[in-house]
C-alpha positions in Angstrom: 12.7 34.9 -4.4 11.0 31.1 -4.2 8.1 31.2 -1.5 8.4 28.3 1.3 6.3 27.7 4.4 6.9 29.2 7.7 8.7 26.8 10.3 5.7 25.1 11.6 7.0 25.3 15.5 8.1 28.7 15.9 6.7 30.0 12.7 9.9 31.5 12.3 10.4 33.2 8.0 13.5 32.0 7.9 13.2 28.2 6.0 15.6 27.1 3.9 15.3 23.8 2.1 18.2 20.7 2.2 18.6 17.2 -0.1 14.1 17.1 1.2 13.3 19.0 4.2 12.4 22.2 6.2 14.3 23.1 8.0 14.3 26.2 10.6 18.0 28.3 11.8 16.2 29.0 14.5 15.0 26.2 16.1 16.7 23.8 14.3 13.2 21.8 12.8 12.8 20.0 10.2 10.2 18.9 8.3 9.5 17.3 5.1 8.5 18.7 1.5 4.9 17.7 1.0 5.5 16.9 -2.9 8.5 14.0 -1.6 5.7 12.2 0.7 2.8 12.2 -1.5 5.7 10.9 -3.9 6.3 8.0 -1.6 2.4 7.3 -1.1 2.1 6.4 -4.6 5.3 3.9 -5.3 2.9 1.5 -3.3 1.4 -0.8 -6.7 1.3 -5.0 -5.7 1.2 -7.0 -8.6 -0.1 -10.6 -9.0 1.6 -13.9 -10.2 2.0 -13.1 -13.7 3.9 -9.4 -12.2 0.3 -7.7 -13.1 -0.6 -4.5 -11.9 -3.7 -4.9 -9.2 -5.9 -2.3 -7.7 -8.9 -2.6 -5.5 -12.2 -4.0 -7.6 -10.3 -6.5 -9.6 -12.0 -10.1 -10.3 -8.3 -12.9 -9.0 -8.0 -16.4 -9.5 -6.5 -18.1 -6.9 -3.4 -20.4 -8.6 -2.3 -23.2 -6.3 -4.6 -25.3 -2.9 -4.1 -23.4 0.2 -4.4 -24.7 3.4 -7.1 -22.4 5.5 -5.4 -21.1 8.8 -6.8 -23.0 11.5 -8.9 -24.9 9.4 -8.7 -28.7 8.1 -10.1 -28.0 3.8 -8.5 -25.5 1.9 -10.0 -23.2 -0.9 -9.1 -25.5 -4.2 -7.1 -23.9 -7.9 -9.1 -22.0 -9.6 -11.3 -20.2 -7.1 -12.5 -17.1 -8.2 -12.3 -14.6 -5.8 -14.2 -11.3 -6.8 -14.0 -8.1 -5.6 -11.0 -7.8 -4.3 -9.4 -4.8 -2.0 -5.2 -4.2 -1.2 -4.4 -3.7 2.3 -1.5 -2.5 3.9 1.1 -5.7 5.2 2.4 -9.5 3.9 -0.5 -10.6 3.3 -1.4 -8.0 0.6 -5.4 -8.7 -0.8 -8.3 -9.2 1.8 -12.1 -10.6 0.3 -14.6 -12.7 0.6 -14.2 -16.4 -0.4 -16.9 -18.3 -1.0 -18.0 -20.5 1.7 -15.1 -19.5 3.6 -15.3 -15.8 4.6 -13.2 -12.6 4.8 -9.9 -13.6 4.4 -6.4 -12.0 3.8 -4.5 -13.7 1.1 -1.1 -13.0 -0.6 -0.9 -11.4 -4.4 1.9 -14.4 -5.7 -0.7 -16.4 -5.0 -3.3 -15.3 -7.5 -3.0 -14.2 -10.9 -6.2 -11.0 -12.5 -8.7 -12.2 -14.3 
């Protein structure tokens, strides 16, 4: 017999598994399986313009002149960015660029070195 966890809400031992969820028949509480939640975190993959997978700490090169919002300056093509950090959101790279400071970039405008 499969060892299922007790209900976290009412502590009932009569829980069962249904389509990726645990269900308690006594209080109708449903919660997600732990293995499902862990696999969703692993699916997040950020790739550069060439399709290479990016990781925290990688070095990248800018492949297009990028205008800096709120400034008249431009990040030139070929600018090397070291030690990137991946974050959630539209601009998914957090980094520091010499001469500009802290900045967020989109992964589609960089290539891995």
